[in-house]
C-alpha positions as CSV (number, residue, x, y, z in Angstrom):
1,X,11.5,23.4,21.0
2,X,10.6,21.5,17.8
3,X,12.7,18.4,16.0
4,X,14.3,21.0,13.4
5,X,16.0,23.1,16.5
6,X,16.7,20.0,18.7
7,X,18.6,18.1,16.0
8,X,20.1,21.2,14.5
9,X,24.0,20.9,14.2
10,X,27.0,22.9,13.1
11,X,28.0,21.4,9.6
12,X,31.4,21.0,8.3
13,X,31.9,22.9,4.8
14,X,32.4,19.5,2.8
15,X,33.4,21.8,-0.3
16,X,36.1,19.0,-1.0
17,X,33.4,16.3,-1.5
18,X,31.3,18.4,-4.1
19,X,33.6,16.9,-7.3
20,X,32.3,13.5,-6.2
21,X,28.7,14.0,-6.8
22,X,27.1,14.1,-10.1
23,X,25.4,17.4,-10.7
24,X,21.6,16.9,-10.9
25,X,18.7,18.9,-11.6
26,X,16.2,19.7,-8.7
27,X,13.1,18.9,-10.4
28,X,10.4,17.1,-8.3
29,X,9.0,13.9,-9.1
30,X,5.6,12.7,-7.9
31,X,6.1,9.1,-6.8
32,X,2.5,8.1,-5.5
33,X,0.5,7.9,-2.3
34,X,0.8,5.1,0.5
35,X,1.4,4.2,3.9
36,X,4.8,3.6,5.8
37,X,5.0,0.2,4.0
38,X,4.7,1.9,0.5
39,X,7.2,4.6,1.7
40,X,9.9,2.0,2.3
41,X,9.2,0.5,-1.2
42,X,9.8,3.7,-2.6
43,X,12.8,4.2,-0.9
44,X,14.0,0.9,-2.2
45,X,13.1,1.9,-5.8
46,X,15.0,5.5,-5.3
47,X,18.1,3.6,-4.0
48,X,18.4,1.4,-6.8
49,X,18.2,4.3,-9.4
50,X,20.2,6.4,-7.6
51,X,23.0,4.6,-5.8
52,X,25.5,5.5,-8.8
53,X,25.9,9.0,-7.2
54,X,27.7,7.6,-4.4
55,X,30.5,5.6,-6.2
56,X,33.2,8.0,-5.5
57,X,32.4,9.0,-1.9
58,X,31.8,5.2,-1.2
59,X,35.3,4.5,-2.1
60,X,36.7,7.2,0.3
61,X,34.3,6.4,3.1
62,X,35.7,2.4,3.0
63,X,37.5,1.7,6.2
64,X,39.6,-1.4,7.2
65,X,36.7,-3.0,9.5
66,X,32.9,-3.3,8.7
67,X,32.5,-1.0,12.2
68,X,35.1,1.5,10.9
69,X,33.2,2.1,7.7
70,X,29.7,2.4,9.4
71,X,30.9,4.6,11.6
72,X,32.9,6.7,8.8
73,X,29.4,6.7,6.7
74,X,27.5,8.0,10.0
75,X,30.2,10.6,10.6
76,X,30.1,12.1,7.3
77,X,26.4,12.4,6.7
78,X,26.0,13.6,10.4
79,X,28.5,16.5,10.0
80,X,27.7,17.3,6.4
81,X,24.0,17.3,5.9
82,X,21.6,19.2,8.0
83,X,18.4,18.1,9.5
84,X,15.1,18.8,8.6
85,X,12.1,17.1,9.0
86,X,9.3,16.6,6.3
87,X,6.2,18.1,6.6
88,X,3.0,16.6,5.3
89,X,4.5,15.8,1.9
90,X,7.0,12.7,2.2
91,X,10.4,13.7,0.1
92,X,13.1,11.6,-0.8
93,X,16.2,13.3,-1.9
94,X,18.9,11.8,-4.1
95,X,22.4,11.5,-2.6
96,X,23.9,14.4,-5.1
97,X,20.5,16.4,-4.3
98,X,21.0,16.2,-0.4
99,X,24.5,16.9,-0.6
100,X,23.9,20.0,-2.8
101,X,21.1,21.2,-0.9
102,X,22.9,20.1,2.6
103,X,22.5,23.4,4.4
104,X,18.9,23.0,3.8
105,X,18.7,19.7,5.2
106,X,16.7,16.6,4.9
107,X,14.8,13.7,7.0
108,X,15.5,10.5,8.3
109,X,14.2,8.6,5.5
110,X,16.9,10.6,2.9
111,X,19.2,9.9,5.3
112,X,18.6,6.4,5.1
113,X,18.6,6.3,1.3
114,X,21.8,8.1,1.2
115,X,23.7,5.7,3.7
116,X,22.0,2.3,1.6
117,X,23.3,3.8,-1.7
118,X,26.9,4.1,-0.1
119,X,26.5,0.7,1.4
120,X,25.6,-0.8,-2.0
121,X,28.6,0.4,-3.5
122,X,30.7,-1.0,-1.0
123,X,28.7,-4.5,-1.4
124,X,27.8,-4.1,2.2
125,X,24.5,-6.2,3.3
126,X,22.0,-4.1,5.0
127,X,18.3,-3.5,6.1
128,X,16.1,-0.6,6.2
129,X,14.7,-0.8,10.0
130,X,11.3,1.1,10.5
131,X,10.1,1.1,14.2
132,X,7.3,1.9,16.2
133,X,8.3,3.8,19.5
134,X,6.7,3.8,22.8
135,X,7.1,7.6,23.4
136,X,5.1,9.0,20.4
137,X,1.9,7.6,18.5
138,X,2.8,3.9,19.4
139,X,0.6,2.4,17.0
140,X,2.5,3.8,13.9
141,X,6.1,3.4,12.6
142,X,7.7,6.8,13.3
143,X,11.4,6.6,12.4
144,X,13.6,4.6,10.0
145,X,17.3,4.1,9.7
146,X,19.6,1.3,8.6
147,X,21.1,-1.7,10.1
148,X,24.1,-3.4,9.0
149,X,24.5,-7.0,10.0
150,X,27.8,-8.1,11.6
151,X,27.4,-11.4,9.6
152,X,27.9,-10.3,6.1
153,X,27.5,-14.0,4.6
154,X,24.4,-14.8,6.1
155,X,23.1,-11.2,7.3
156,X,21.3,-12.7,10.0
157,X,20.8,-9.7,12.4
158,X,20.6,-12.4,15.4
159,X,24.4,-12.5,15.2
160,X,24.3,-8.6,15.9
161,X,24.5,-5.6,13.7
162,X,25.5,-2.0,13.7
163,X,23.3,0.9,12.7
164,X,23.5,4.1,10.9
165,X,21.2,6.7,12.2
166,X,22.6,10.3,11.3
167,X,19.6,11.9,12.8
168,X,21.2,11.5,16.3
169,X,24.3,12.7,17.6
170,X,25.5,9.4,19.0
171,X,24.3,6.9,16.4
172,X,22.9,4.9,19.2
173,X,19.5,2.8,18.5
174,X,16.2,4.5,20.0
175,X,13.6,2.1,22.1
176,X,11.2,0.8,20.1
177,X,8.4,-1.9,20.8
178,X,8.2,-3.2,17.0
179,X,10.7,-3.2,14.1
180,X,10.2,-4.2,10.4
181,X,13.1,-4.7,8.6
182,X,13.7,-4.7,4.7
183,X,16.9,-6.1,3.0
184,X,17.8,-3.6,0.3
185,X,19.1,-5.4,-2.9
186,X,19.8,-4.2,-6.7
187,X,17.4,-6.1,-9.1
188,X,19.5,-9.0,-10.6
189,X,18.8,-10.1,-14.4
190,X,19.8,-13.4,-16.0
191,X,20.4,-13.4,-19.8
192,X,21.2,-16.6,-21.8
193,X,20.9,-17.5,-25.7
194,X,19.9,-21.0,-26.0
195,X,21.9,-22.9,-28.9
196,X,20.2,-23.5,-32.2
197,X,21.0,-25.8,-34.9
198,X,19.2,-23.3,-37.4
199,X,21.0,-20.2,-38.8
200,X,20.1,-17.0,-37.6
201,X,19.4,-15.3,-34.2
202,X,18.5,-17.2,-31.4
203,X,15.9,-15.1,-29.2
204,X,17.2,-14.0,-26.0
205,X,15.4,-14.9,-22.7
206,X,15.5,-12.6,-19.7
207,X,14.8,-13.7,-15.8
208,X,14.2,-11.0,-12.9
209,X,15.2,-12.3,-9.6
210,X,13.7,-11.0,-7.4
211,X,19.5,-1.1,23.7
212,X,21.6,2.1,24.9
213,X,18.9,4.2,23.7
214,X,18.1,7.9,22.7
215,X,15.0,8.1,24.9
216,X,15.3,11.3,25.9
217,X,15.6,12.9,22.6
218,X,13.0,10.7,21.2
219,X,10.4,11.5,23.8
220,X,10.5,14.9,22.9
221,X,10.5,14.7,19.1
222,X,8.8,11.4,18.9
223,X,7.8,10.5,15.1
224,X,8.5,14.1,14.4
225,X,12.4,13.1,13.6
226,X,11.0,10.7,10.8
227,X,9.8,13.8,9.1
228,X,6.0,13.1,9.5
229,X,6.8,9.7,8.9
230,X,3.5,8.7,10.6
231,X,0.7,8.5,7.9
232,X,-0.3,5.2,8.0
233,X,-0.1,1.6,9.4
234,X,0.6,-1.7,8.1
235,X,-2.4,-3.3,6.9
C-alpha cells in the first residue's frame, strides 16, 4: 500500500469556505533546484508571498486559546484537503490553489505552507520543522510540518510546543533522530526621511531586517509522506 492510499481521507464538502479564498490562476512557476534546506527557503518565500490568501479563513479558525487555535487549523486542513505525495517535482501550492484543488490533494510541504500562512495572519510565532526519521532513509530529512511554541513571547521550544501536521490522522509528532527548525517571519522594512535645512525633498533610506508517535504509519510510508522530500542532505 502506498502513502496516497494509506493517508487518503474522506473529505468534508467545504463549499461554505470557498468565498473566503481569492481566485488564483493555475499557472506553474519554476522556482529552482536544491536540497531540502533550499526547499524550506522556497517555502518561506511562498508563505511571505501568499499568506494574504488566508486572511479571512484565519479569523474563522482563531479560537480562545493557542491550543484550540492549532487544533482548529489542523482540523480544517485534515478534513478539507486530500493528501497526495509529490513525485520527483517538488510542488509548493498556495492556499487558494490548494483549496480549489483540495480533492486532488497536496503533500506535507504544502500543508505546512497553508498552516504557516494562517498562523502569520493571526500573529502566532511558529517554525517549520524538518526531520530525519529512523524508519526511512535515516541519513536524509524526509518530512516537514509546523510547530508552535507555547511561549509566544520568546518562541523558545524548550518551554513546549504544539504541532500542526495534517498528513496524520491524530496530529502527533513522529519519532525522529534529528530536527531542524526555521522560524517563519515576514520581512520588515524601516522607512525614514532625515530632516533637512535645505528646501526640496529629502532622500528616503530603506533598511531590510532581516514523543507519543506515529511510528507505525511512518515505518510504512517513511519519507514518502513528505512527497519525496528526500532529494538532498545538509551541506
